[in-house]
Each structure stands twice: as structure tokens, then as C-alpha cells.
N, C-alpha and C positions, 0 to 999 in steps of 0.2 A: 686513577692513580692517587694514592694518599700522599701525605706530607713525608718527605724523606727523613729518616731517623739515623740510619747508618748506611754508608756507601763505601764499598771496597772497589779499588781499581788496580788491576795488575798485581795482586798480592802474590809474592813468591816467598818461600821459606826454605832455607838450606841449613842442614846440620853437617858441617864439614863438606864432604863431597856428595852427600845424599840430599836430593831435593824432595821435599814432602808436599809443597804447594807449587802450582804452576799457573801463573797469570789468572788468578781467581778474581772474578768480577761479580758483584751482586749489590742490590739495593734493598734495604729493609725499610718499610714504611711504618709510620706511626699507627698503632692499632693492630699490626700483624701478629699472628702467631705463626712464626716462620720456622719451618721444619727443615733441619739439615739431615739428609738421609744418605746413608752409605754403610758399607761393610766396616767392620773393625779395622782400623789402620788406614782408612781412606783419606783422613786429613781433617775430620770434623773437629776434634779437640784442638788441633793447632789453630784452626780458624777462630775458635772461641777464645783461645788464649790471647790471640792477637786483638780480637775485638774488645777484650776486657783490659788490655794493657799489660798482661802478664808476660807477653813476648812482643818483640818488634819484628816486623817483616824484613827479610833480606832485601826485598825490592817491592815497590808499589806503595799505595797510600790507602788510608782508611780515614774517613771524615764523618763527623757527627752533626746532626741537626739539633743539638741541644748542648747545654754547658757541661762538657765532659769533665771539666776541672772540679766541678762540685762533688765533694765527698758523698758517696751514696747514690750518685746519679745512675750508676750501673750496678745492679745486684747480680752476683754470679755464684753459681754452684757448679764448679768445674772439677770433674773427678769426684773424690770423696769429700763430704762436708767436714769442715774442721769443728769438731764438737768436743767439749769437755765432758767425758763420760761420767764423771762423778758429780756433775752439777745438773740442776733442774733445767727445764726448758726456759723458764723465766731468767735464770742466772746466765745461761748461754747467750740469750738475746741481750741481756744487760751488758755483758762483756763486749758485745758487738757495738752497742751504743758508745761505750767508753772508748773503744778503738777508733771510732769515727769522730770522737770529740763532741758527741751529742748529749744533750741534757736527758737524763733518765726520768721518764714521766709515764703517764698512764697509757701512752701509745704502745708500750710493750704488751699490755693486756689486750689491746685492740688487735695487735698482730697475732698473738696467741689464739684469740678467738677466731680470727680470719682463717688460720690454718688448722683449726680444730684441735689445738693442744691446750686449751684453757682449763681443762679439768685434770691435768696431769700432776698438779701440786708440786710436791718436793721430790717426786720420783726421779732418780738419776737417769740422764739420757742414755747411759750405757745399758739400761734395762728396757729401752724402747724397742719396739719391733722395727724392722728395716723401713717399712712405710712411714712410721712415726719419725724416724731419724731423717728420712728424706724431706718430710714436711717441716721438720725443725730447720734443716738446711735451707729450705726455701724461705722460711720465716726470717732467718738471719740475713738472707740476701735481700729481704724486704726492708731492712733497716735503712733509714735515710731517704725514704720515699723515692725509689728509683724510677727513672723513665723507662728502663728496660731491664728485663730479667734474662740472663744467659744461663741456660741449664744444660749440662752435658750428661746425657743418658740418665735422666732422673727416675725413669721407670725400670731401669735394668735390674733384674733380680727380684723384683717385687712379685708377690702373689697377686691373683686377680683382684682381690679386694683392695690391696695397696695401690695397684695401677689405677683403679677407678677413683680412689680417693685423691691421688695426685692429679689425675686428669681433670676431675671436677674442680679442684682447687685452682688450677691454672686457667681454666675457662672463666671461673668467677673473677679472678684477679684481672683478667683481660677485659671482661665485659663491665664489671662494676667499678674497678679502679682505673681503667684505661691504660693499663700497663702493657707495653709491647713485650712479647715473649719470644725468645729464640731458643729452640729446643732441638737437641740432636738425638738420633736413635737409628738403629739398624733394623727396627721393626716397623715397616711401613703401615701394617694393619692397625697398629696402635696410634701412630701419628695421624692416620686418616680420620680418627675420631676427634681430633683436636686442632690440627693446624689449618691455617687459611691459605698459606703459600708454602712452596717447597723448593728446595734446591737439592738435586741428586749429585753426590760427590763420589768420584771414583779415581783412585790413584792420584790424589791431590788436585784434581780438576773438577770444576762444576760442569757437568755434561748436559744438564737439562734443568730448567726451572719450570714449575708447574703451578697452576692455580688450584684452588679448592674444587672448582668445577671439574678439572681434568681428573683428579683423584676420585671424586665422588662418582664419576661415570666410568671408572676403570674396572669396576668389579660388578658388572651386571650384564644382562642380556639386552642386546640392541637389535632392532630391526631397521635397516637402512634402505630407504626407497628412493630411487631416482625417478623423477617425473617432470612433466612440462609446466606444471603450475604448483610449485612446491608450497608457496605461501598460502594459496587457497586450500590446498589439500591439508596442510598443517592445521588450518582453522577448522576444517571439517572434522578432522580426527580429534582435536581438542574438545570441540563441542560434543563429540560422541563419548568423551570421558577418557580418551587415551592421553598419555603423557608424551606429547609430540612437540618437536621443535626443529628449527632450521639453523641452529647456532653454528655448527661446525662447517656447514657448506650450504650456501643458499640454493643450490640446485638439487639438494637432497633433503628428505624428511627423515628424521630419526625418531623412532618410537622406543621409549625406555620401558623395559619389562615385558610381560606377556601380552600377546594380542591374538585375537581371532583372525586368522589369515583370510578366511572367506569373507568375513565382515569388512575388513579394511580394503580388500580388492573390490568388492561390490560398492563400497562407499566412493572409491575413485571412479568407477564406471558411471555411477549415477550422477557424479559431480562433473562429468565430462573431462576427467583428468586421465592422461595417458601415462601409465607406468612403463618405464624402459628398463629398469633393473630393480632387483629385490634380493636382499640377502640378510641373513641372521648371523650376528656375531656374539659370541659369549666370551667374556674376559673375566679375570680375577686379579686381585692386587698382586699376588705372587707373580703371575705372568707379566704384569705391567712392570714390576720391580726388576725382574730378570731381563726383560726387554730393554730397559733403560741402562742398567749397569753391567749387564753381561752375566750369564748364568753360572759358569764354572768358577767365577772369581768370588762369588758371594759367600758370606758366612751365614 
């Protein structure tokens, strides 16, 4: 468990008689890339707006493991980035410096280089591609050296090249700059290439939190074997070159990917290991997503 960065307890949000969040609890640790997953309208944006101080909860608390009062401590791209279409990338970032009361210096060029917009010169942002505008929005959120970036659907509507560009940028910011990233999406397959922890949201409730491990192994073929000496059998399989483990259940051995059935049965026999159950499971991310949030309600 890492160092706590943001903790929500019992968050509720009402708009008049309509409740959009119901007793939401979560903890985001320093260094996470935390993915908020859910269909459109599930409550992801409301959670993000509360995290960034754009809204206050009707009930519940949210606490921070850093100085939230420092301007620039939280960088946010919630909904559409606020960009001056007739100004260059440099000028847009410069305005953000001035808004935060920061001295304009060479760090603007460092941010432009970091997001891959250092060669755009005087080109107006209004002529940028959607992917470039998203990267400019992230660059503006980077002003002030934030502890955390909060990004609402930053890959929505992008073409494959734009998605790859934004994804690679966020991974680099997380690994090289140590920035914690909170990102929402309704596309689990894209978040699975990026996030390290996940919260699934449906109808204003967090119904499941998952680790990177859970998602990584949600979309593959598994061979699950029950036996009397699982630890010994796992070692035999690993030594033979199979990707085997006993992580999910100590009484079972899980083999990831394809395996020669005859080979692994003979390996058990020769090792004096008794197999009591043997089954093959094939899953994919879509099935996992549907299983968590319910199929007919998804977008």
C-alpha cells in the first residue's frame, strides 16, 4: 500500500431531489494511475469535480495527503480544455502561468517539450488536431508542478494515433515526473493499457475496485488446476516454462495462456501430484466489464 494522496469517505451529491453519488469511498495512493471506469452518466465527472474543488459534496468528506491550498497542486482537465483558439500553445500556457500568479520563465518550453508541442511555433491552437488540443490541455494542467493530474475522458473522440500519444504522455509523466494520474473513461480496453488501479462506477456508486493484476488477467485463457501439492506443482510447471502461479487460491494452480494438456498431466503424475479438478476458462475485457457493471445498462 502506497502513501495516501486522496481519500474520499461517504461522498454523496444531490442536485435538488436527484442523487448522483451515493456513499462513495476510495483511496488514491501516491504514484497511482487510477482509472475511474463507468458508462456515461455513471458519476465519474461529478467525482472529479469534487476532487478538484469545482463542486462540494452534499455529504461526506475528501482529504488530501499534500498541501491542497497551494495553487497548481492539482492539475485538472475536466470536460473540454479551456483554450484560446487564436493563440499559440506557448501563449495559452503563459496565460495559465499568469492566472496562477507564477513567474513566466523557461519552464513553459520544458512543458511544451514534455507534451510534444515544442515545434508548433505560432500556429493557433484552433488549428490543432483534437489530439494536439488534448495534449495542450494536459500541458496547461501541468502548470504549477502539480502533485496530481485529474483528467476526465482525455482520449474520448481521439483517433488511434491520438490515443497512443496521450497514453504515452501520461505514462511518461507518471514514471518520470512522479505525478499521480486520475483518469476517467468508459473504454476499459484503453484504460487497461495505462492504469495501475481501477474503480468501477455505476449509478453513482463504486461497485468494485480492482488492481492492475485483476485487469491484466481478465482477458486471457486460463487453465485452473486443483491438486494436493499446489506449490510443488507450480514450481514444476514454472521450471518447464509455463506461466504458472498460486496467487488467487493456494489450493489451485493457474496457468496463463496455452498449455499442452498431456504434458502438464504427465508432469503432475511424475511428480507424485494428484489432480482433483481441471478446467479451462476464457475471458475478455468486455465480458469482465459487463460482469462488473451489468450488461444492459452499459454504453
